[in-house]
C-alpha positions as CSV (number, residue, x, y, z in Angstrom):
1,X,4.5,12.9,12.7
2,X,4.3,14.5,8.8
3,X,6.2,15.4,5.3
4,X,7.9,19.0,5.8
5,X,9.7,18.8,2.7
6,X,9.6,17.1,-0.8
7,X,12.5,17.7,-3.4
8,X,12.2,15.8,-6.9
9,X,14.6,15.5,-9.5
10,X,13.9,14.3,-13.1
11,X,10.6,12.4,-11.9
12,X,8.2,11.7,-14.5
13,X,7.2,15.2,-16.2
14,X,8.8,17.4,-12.9
15,X,12.2,18.8,-13.8
16,X,13.6,19.9,-10.5
17,X,10.8,21.2,-7.7
18,X,11.2,22.0,-4.2
19,X,8.0,22.0,-2.1
20,X,6.6,22.8,1.4
21,X,3.8,21.1,2.9
22,X,1.5,21.6,5.7
23,X,1.0,18.9,8.2
24,X,-2.7,19.1,7.7
25,X,-4.4,18.8,4.7
26,X,-2.2,19.8,1.3
27,X,-4.5,19.7,-2.0
28,X,-3.1,19.4,-5.6
29,X,-5.2,20.4,-8.2
30,X,-5.2,21.4,-11.8
31,X,-6.4,19.4,-15.2
32,X,-5.6,16.0,-16.0
33,X,-1.8,15.1,-16.9
34,X,-0.3,17.9,-15.3
35,X,1.8,16.2,-12.9
36,X,-0.6,16.1,-9.8
37,X,-0.9,12.1,-9.7
38,X,3.0,12.3,-9.8
39,X,3.5,14.4,-6.9
40,X,1.3,11.7,-4.7
41,X,3.4,9.1,-6.6
42,X,6.6,10.7,-5.2
43,X,5.4,10.9,-2.1
44,X,4.2,7.6,-2.0
45,X,7.6,6.1,-3.2
46,X,9.8,8.3,-0.5
47,X,6.9,6.3,2.3
48,X,6.9,2.9,0.8
49,X,10.0,2.2,-1.7
50,X,7.3,1.5,-4.1
51,X,5.2,3.0,-6.6
52,X,1.5,2.9,-7.1
53,X,2.1,3.1,-10.8
54,X,4.4,0.6,-11.8
55,X,6.5,-2.6,-10.6
56,X,9.4,-0.6,-11.7
57,X,10.0,2.8,-10.5
58,X,12.8,2.9,-13.4
59,X,10.0,3.7,-15.7
60,X,9.3,6.6,-13.4
61,X,12.8,8.9,-14.7
62,X,12.1,11.7,-16.6
63,X,12.0,11.6,-20.3
64,X,15.7,11.6,-21.6
65,X,17.4,11.8,-18.4
66,X,19.5,8.6,-17.2
67,X,18.6,8.6,-12.9
68,X,16.0,10.5,-10.9
69,X,16.1,11.8,-7.1
70,X,13.2,12.1,-4.5
71,X,14.1,13.4,-0.8
72,X,11.9,14.1,1.6
73,X,12.3,15.6,5.2
74,X,9.8,14.1,7.9
75,X,9.4,15.6,11.0
76,X,8.5,13.5,14.1
77,X,7.8,16.2,16.6
78,X,11.1,15.4,18.1
79,X,13.5,16.3,15.1
80,X,13.5,16.0,11.5
81,X,14.4,12.6,9.6
82,X,15.7,12.8,6.1
83,X,14.8,10.0,3.6
84,X,16.3,10.3,-0.3
85,X,15.9,7.4,-2.9
86,X,17.9,8.1,-6.1
87,X,17.4,5.8,-9.0
88,X,18.9,5.1,-12.4
89,X,17.9,2.0,-15.3
90,X,20.4,-0.2,-13.6
91,X,20.8,0.8,-9.9
92,X,18.6,2.0,-6.8
93,X,20.1,4.2,-3.8
94,X,17.8,4.4,-0.8
95,X,19.2,6.6,2.3
96,X,17.7,7.4,5.9
97,X,19.7,10.6,7.0
98,X,22.3,10.4,4.8
99,X,23.0,6.4,5.8
100,X,22.1,3.3,4.4
101,X,19.1,2.2,6.8
102,X,19.7,-0.6,9.3
103,X,16.9,-2.6,7.7
104,X,13.8,-2.0,5.4
105,X,11.6,-1.8,8.7
106,X,13.3,0.8,10.2
107,X,13.2,2.7,6.9
108,X,9.2,2.2,6.3
109,X,8.2,3.2,9.3
110,X,10.0,6.7,9.2
111,X,7.1,8.1,7.2
112,X,4.0,5.5,7.3
113,X,1.5,6.3,4.5
114,X,-2.2,4.6,3.6
115,X,-2.6,5.4,-0.4
116,X,-6.7,5.5,-2.0
117,X,-6.9,5.6,-5.4
118,X,-8.7,4.1,-9.1
119,X,-6.7,1.1,-9.0
120,X,-7.9,0.2,-5.3
121,X,-10.8,-0.3,-7.5
122,X,-9.3,-4.1,-8.4
123,X,-8.9,-5.2,-5.2
124,X,-13.1,-5.4,-5.3
125,X,-12.8,-6.6,-8.3
126,X,-11.0,-9.6,-7.4
127,X,-7.1,-8.7,-7.9
128,X,-5.8,-11.3,-5.6
129,X,-1.7,-9.6,-5.3
130,X,-3.7,-6.2,-4.1
131,X,-5.8,-8.4,-1.6
132,X,-2.8,-10.0,0.1
133,X,-0.7,-6.7,-0.2
134,X,-3.5,-4.7,2.0
135,X,-3.2,-7.4,4.7
136,X,0.5,-7.2,4.2
137,X,0.2,-3.4,4.7
138,X,-1.6,-4.2,8.1
139,X,0.8,-6.5,9.3
140,X,3.7,-4.0,9.4
141,X,1.4,-1.3,10.9
142,X,0.8,-4.3,13.5
143,X,4.4,-5.6,13.9
144,X,7.3,-3.7,12.1
145,X,9.4,-6.6,12.0
146,X,6.9,-8.4,9.4
147,X,8.6,-6.7,6.3
148,X,11.3,-8.7,7.0
149,X,9.7,-11.9,7.4
150,X,8.0,-11.2,4.2
151,X,11.0,-10.3,2.4
152,X,12.4,-13.5,3.9
153,X,9.7,-15.8,2.5
154,X,10.1,-13.9,-1.2
155,X,13.4,-14.7,-1.0
156,X,13.2,-18.2,-0.8
157,X,10.3,-18.6,-2.6
158,X,12.4,-17.5,-5.5
159,X,15.0,-19.8,-4.7
160,X,12.9,-22.5,-4.5
161,X,11.1,-21.9,-8.3
162,X,14.9,-21.6,-9.7
163,X,15.9,-25.0,-8.1
164,X,12.5,-26.2,-9.6
165,X,13.5,-25.1,-13.1
166,X,16.9,-26.4,-12.0
167,X,15.7,-29.5,-11.2
168,X,18.0,-30.3,-8.6
169,X,18.4,-31.9,-5.1
170,X,17.5,-29.1,-3.6
171,X,14.3,-28.9,-4.1
172,X,13.1,-30.4,-0.7
173,X,15.7,-28.4,1.5
174,X,14.4,-25.2,0.0
175,X,10.7,-26.5,0.7
176,X,11.2,-26.9,4.2
177,X,12.9,-23.7,4.7
178,X,9.8,-21.6,2.6
179,X,6.9,-23.8,4.8
180,X,8.9,-22.0,8.1
181,X,9.4,-18.4,6.1
182,X,5.7,-19.2,4.8
183,X,3.8,-20.2,8.0
184,X,5.3,-17.0,9.9
185,X,3.8,-14.9,7.2
186,X,0.7,-16.4,7.0
187,X,0.2,-16.4,10.9
188,X,0.8,-12.5,10.6
189,X,-1.9,-11.9,8.0
190,X,-4.6,-14.0,9.8
191,X,-4.0,-12.3,13.2
192,X,-4.1,-9.0,11.5
193,X,-7.2,-9.5,9.4
194,X,-9.1,-10.9,12.5
195,X,-8.5,-7.8,14.0
196,X,-8.9,-5.5,11.5
197,X,-12.4,-7.1,10.3
198,X,-14.4,-5.4,13.1
199,X,-13.4,-1.8,12.1
200,X,-13.6,-2.5,8.4
201,X,-17.5,-3.7,8.6
202,X,-18.3,-1.0,11.4
203,X,-17.0,1.5,9.1
204,X,-18.5,-0.1,5.9
205,X,-21.7,0.0,8.0
206,X,-21.6,3.9,8.6
207,X,-21.6,4.5,5.0
208,X,-24.0,1.9,3.7
209,X,-26.7,2.4,6.4
210,X,-26.1,-1.1,7.5
211,X,-27.3,-2.7,4.7
212,X,-25.3,-5.0,4.0
213,X,-23.0,-7.7,5.9
214,X,-19.2,-7.3,5.1
215,X,-17.3,-10.6,5.3
216,X,-13.4,-10.7,4.7
217,X,-11.8,-13.8,5.1
218,X,-8.5,-16.1,3.2
219,X,-8.7,-19.5,2.3
220,X,-5.1,-20.8,2.3
221,X,-3.4,-23.0,-0.2
222,X,-2.8,-25.4,2.2
223,X,-4.6,-26.4,5.5
224,X,-3.4,-24.5,8.2
225,X,-4.5,-26.1,10.9
226,X,-1.4,-28.4,10.6
227,X,1.0,-25.5,10.8
228,X,4.5,-25.3,9.3
229,X,4.1,-28.9,8.9
230,X,1.2,-28.7,6.8
231,X,2.6,-26.5,4.2
232,X,6.0,-28.5,4.1
233,X,3.8,-31.7,3.2
234,X,1.4,-29.6,0.6
235,X,5.1,-28.3,-0.8
236,X,6.9,-31.7,-1.0
237,X,3.5,-33.5,-2.6
238,X,3.2,-30.7,-5.3
239,X,7.2,-31.0,-6.0
240,X,6.5,-33.2,-9.3
241,X,3.9,-30.7,-10.3
242,X,6.0,-27.7,-9.6
243,X,8.6,-29.2,-11.3
244,X,6.1,-29.6,-14.4
245,X,5.0,-26.0,-14.3
246,X,8.3,-24.0,-13.1
247,X,6.5,-22.5,-10.1
248,X,5.7,-23.2,-6.4
249,X,1.8,-24.2,-6.2
250,X,1.2,-23.4,-2.3
251,X,2.1,-21.0,-0.2
252,X,0.8,-17.6,1.3
253,X,1.8,-15.9,-2.0
254,X,-0.8,-18.1,-3.4
255,X,-3.5,-17.5,-0.5
256,X,-6.7,-16.8,-2.0
257,X,-8.7,-13.4,-0.1
258,X,-12.6,-13.6,-0.1
259,X,-14.4,-10.2,0.3
260,X,-18.4,-11.3,0.6
261,X,-21.3,-8.7,0.8
262,X,-24.4,-10.4,1.6
263,X,-22.5,-13.8,2.0
264,X,-21.9,-13.1,-1.9
265,X,-18.2,-12.7,-3.4
266,X,-18.6,-8.9,-4.8
267,X,-16.4,-9.3,-7.3
268,X,-19.0,-11.5,-9.2
269,X,-22.1,-9.9,-7.5
270,X,-21.2,-6.5,-6.1
271,X,-22.2,-2.9,-7.9
272,X,-19.4,-0.2,-8.5
273,X,-21.0,1.7,-5.2
274,X,-20.9,-1.5,-3.4
275,X,-17.0,-1.6,-4.6
276,X,-16.3,1.6,-3.8
277,X,-17.6,1.5,-0.4
278,X,-15.6,-1.3,0.7
279,X,-12.4,-0.4,-0.6
280,X,-12.9,3.4,1.2
281,X,-13.9,1.4,4.4
282,X,-10.6,-0.6,3.8
283,X,-8.6,2.2,3.7
284,X,-9.9,4.2,6.5
285,X,-9.9,1.5,8.6
286,X,-6.1,0.9,7.6
287,X,-5.3,4.8,8.9
288,X,-7.1,4.4,12.3
289,X,-5.2,0.3,12.7
290,X,-2.2,2.5,12.5
291,X,-2.8,4.6,15.3
292,X,-4.3,1.9,17.4
293,X,-0.9,-0.1,17.0
294,X,1.7,2.5,16.8
295,X,0.4,5.7,18.4
296,X,1.1,7.6,14.8
297,X,-1.5,8.5,11.9
298,X,0.0,7.4,8.6
299,X,-0.8,10.6,6.3
300,X,-3.2,9.6,3.6
301,X,-2.8,9.9,0.0
302,X,-6.1,10.3,-2.1
303,X,-5.7,10.3,-6.1
304,X,-8.9,11.8,-7.5
305,X,-11.3,11.1,-5.3
306,X,-13.9,12.4,-7.4
307,X,-14.0,10.2,-9.8
308,X,-14.5,7.2,-8.1
309,X,-16.9,8.7,-4.9
310,X,-20.7,9.8,-5.6
311,X,-21.7,12.8,-3.6
312,X,-22.7,10.7,-0.6
313,X,-19.3,8.6,0.1
314,X,-17.2,12.0,-0.6
315,X,-19.6,13.7,2.1
316,X,-18.3,10.4,4.2
317,X,-14.6,11.2,3.2
318,X,-14.8,15.0,4.1
319,X,-16.8,13.9,7.6
320,X,-13.9,11.8,8.4
321,X,-10.6,14.0,6.9
322,X,-12.4,16.9,8.6
323,X,-11.8,15.0,12.2
324,X,-8.7,12.9,10.9
325,X,-5.6,14.2,13.0
326,X,-3.0,12.9,10.2
327,X,-1.6,14.8,6.9
328,X,-3.2,14.5,4.2
329,X,-2.9,14.5,0.1
330,X,-5.4,15.1,-2.0
331,X,-4.7,15.3,-6.1
332,X,-7.9,16.3,-8.0
333,X,-8.9,18.4,-10.9
334,X,-11.3,20.3,-8.8
335,X,-9.5,22.3,-5.7
336,X,-12.5,21.8,-3.3
337,X,-13.5,18.1,-4.4
338,X,-14.2,16.9,-1.1
339,X,-16.8,19.0,0.9
340,X,-15.6,20.1,4.4
341,X,-16.7,22.3,7.5
342,X,-13.4,23.8,7.1
343,X,-12.0,23.2,10.4
344,X,-8.5,22.0,9.5
345,X,-5.9,24.1,7.8
346,X,-5.5,23.5,4.2
347,X,-3.1,24.2,1.5
348,X,-3.3,24.3,-1.9
349,X,-1.1,23.7,-5.1
350,X,-1.4,24.6,-8.5
351,X,-0.3,22.2,-10.9
352,X,0.1,22.4,-14.7
353,X,2.9,20.8,-17.1
354,X,5.0,19.8,-14.1
355,X,5.3,22.8,-12.6
356,X,3.3,23.4,-9.2
357,X,2.8,26.4,-7.5
358,X,1.7,27.1,-3.9
359,X,-1.1,29.4,-3.3
């Protein structure tokens, strides 16, 4: 599976551009603020329908334009699928092969990706939202229906929060619905984490030389041993406080994910090098996890890896990419930022002022 072609229209600083890619390694290089990360962002949006830079993709519309379009052709070895997303300030339209996809899961499974960039360091620094999103990605790679469970939970959470603000009687009913939906999300996250944890530890050990033990665990905001009834109980008991503050205090959206090295929370005691090693280990583990569960290597998107990884970690990453069988996209100032044995085909693109030239 690989992204064969992409088309940009009015996206960031890219006016109108089409590109063909190698199924192997693709490198976008050039000076800063020229459009390298914009290219990765466009690929990421086609894959996930979301951006790693902003919560509102309408903010990526080229200045002075009213709408943008991203279109990608994905080759799965049997044929091609065309993914497209067009969006304006007011609406968004998502298509798969010219039709509205049957579900979010069916669209997102066409071209899976894993992104690694500077913003990911916030996971190690304690950003709970990013830590939960990582588990959501892992759960989706294991169970494609998970995305629908997560969306159902978020919709129900929104409705309960609206009921809290209005002070309506339906709060108890929404609490029951939220407990059922939240339990499904929590269980899948826990299952994925329990299986992924060992792979993360193994990769971390290879990079660090086995100097520190990695612990990753979830601390729910309620007693999971009581099952969905435990969450329902917590929600009902907190109604008064939730009404007072205007939001829901219990559920998977409030779970705490802990990262520990040598028994200590990495956000409080870890060095920058330890942060980088852990996050890189987690991303590489996620790539291999997807292959194990789905038989598909996700495309790997790397934004400016040289800014976050030292020579040793870049060397490990280079060795990994030499043996990785999936498609790779790298945005970097230097064309050869990541050392390589040169065994995989590479295609380079020079980026300047929103113009991208294949070399």
